[in-house]
N, C-alpha and C positions, 0 to 999 in steps of 0.2 A: 613389404606390402605396398601395392600401388596406391597412388593418391585417391583414386576413385573409390577403392574399397575402404580406405580410412574414413572418407567422408560419409559413406553409407553406414558405418558403425560408430559415428561420432555423436557427441552431445547435440550437435545441430540436428542430426537425423532424429534423435529422440524427441526434440521439440518440433520437428517438421519444418525446419528453416534452412536457408542457405547460410553459409558462413559470413556472407556480407550483410546479414540482417542487423538492423539497428537495435540499440538497447531497448527501445520502446517495443519493437516487434518481439524481442525475446521475452520481455515481461508479459506482453499480451498473450503469447503462445503458452507460456508457463501457467498463467491464470486459467486459461481455457482447459488445458490438459489436466491441471491439478483438480479442477472440478470434475472432470470426466473420470479420472483414475483414483480419486481419493477412496480409500477402503470403506469409508462410512457412507459414501454416496453412489457407488457404482454397483452395477448388476453382475460384475465379474466375480469369480471366486476370490475369496479373501487372500489366498497366497499369491495369485496372479496380480491382483490389484495392489497388494503391498509391494511386490517386486517392481511393478511398473512405476508406482508412486515414488519408491526410493530412487530408482534410476532417474526419474524426472527431477527430483530434488537435487541429486548429485550434479546433473547437467546444469541446472539453474544456478547452483552454488558456484560453479566455475564460470559460466558465461555471464553472470550478472555483475562480476567484478572485473574492471578493465585490465588489471595486471594479470589476474589468473587467466582471463580470456586470451590475452596476448601470448602468454606462455603456452596455452593449450593450442592456439593457432599455429605456433611454431612447431609444436609436437606433431600435429597432423599434417604439416607441410602446406598450410594455407597462408597466403600473403595478401594483406588488405590493399597494398599499394597499387595493384593493377585493377582494382574494382572501382567503378563509379556507381555510387548509390543514387537511385532515382527516388525522389520523395514519393510517399504513398499517396498523398492528396495535395496536389499543387495549389488548390484553392485555399488551403489553410496555411500557406507559407507567409507568415508575417513575423513580427518581432516577438511573439509569444514562444517561438521555437527555441529561443535561447534559454528561456526559463525551463523548458522541458528537458533540455540536455543536462541541466544541473541536477534534476531530480530523477533522471533515468536510471541511475545506479543506486536506488534506495535499497535498504535492507528489506528482505522479503516480509518482515513483520511490519514495516511501514507501509500503510495503505490508506487510501481515502476513507473517511468515515461513511458508513452506510446510513441510509435514511433513518433506520431505527436508532442508531447510535446518536445521530444528530438530535432526534426527538428526545431521547433520554437526557442528553446534555442540556437541552433547552428546558425540559421539565425540572431538572436539577437546579438550573439557574433561577427559574421562576419560583421554586420552593425557597431558595435562599433569599431572594428579594422579598418574598412574602413574609418569611420569618423575621427579617430585619424590619420590615414595615410594621408588623404586629408588635415587635419589641419596642419600637419607637412610639407607637400609638399608646401602648400601656404606660411607658415612661412619661409621656406627655400628659396623659390623663391623671396619673398619680401626682405628678408635679403640679398640675393645675389645681387639683383638690387641695394639696398642701399649701399652695400659694393663696388660695381663697381663704383658708382659715387663718393664715398669718396676717392677711390684709384686714380682716375684720376684727382682729384682736381677740378672737375667741381662743380660749384654752380649755382643755379638758382635763 
């Protein structure tokens, strides 16, 4: 099979990317396409959506792990050594890019928290602090009442 045909039927083609795509681009494309083809959110027929979503997950499972991706690239005959990657947004090239490369190959289940999840966590934290404050207030009031009777020498 010629290399052109292999690339057309590759995991990269499923994600709509070139084999030189960065890990961040792969992750971004996967997220967009998974929203489009998820059987619960698409207008496609259930069988078609399930098939496309499974293929998308298979492609991402291989391309999101560096070792699997390297083996896959060898299998389809793609070599990274002759490709120069151009940054997507040159204005954002600063020291933060090193932090992105460490997190680029996260597990698909690892993702940033949504606004609703952050709100729920804050609400949970406030509830915990409120309960602790209430418990301390009750303990202080009870302790103060007991201390008052002890100081006055009153006994019941």
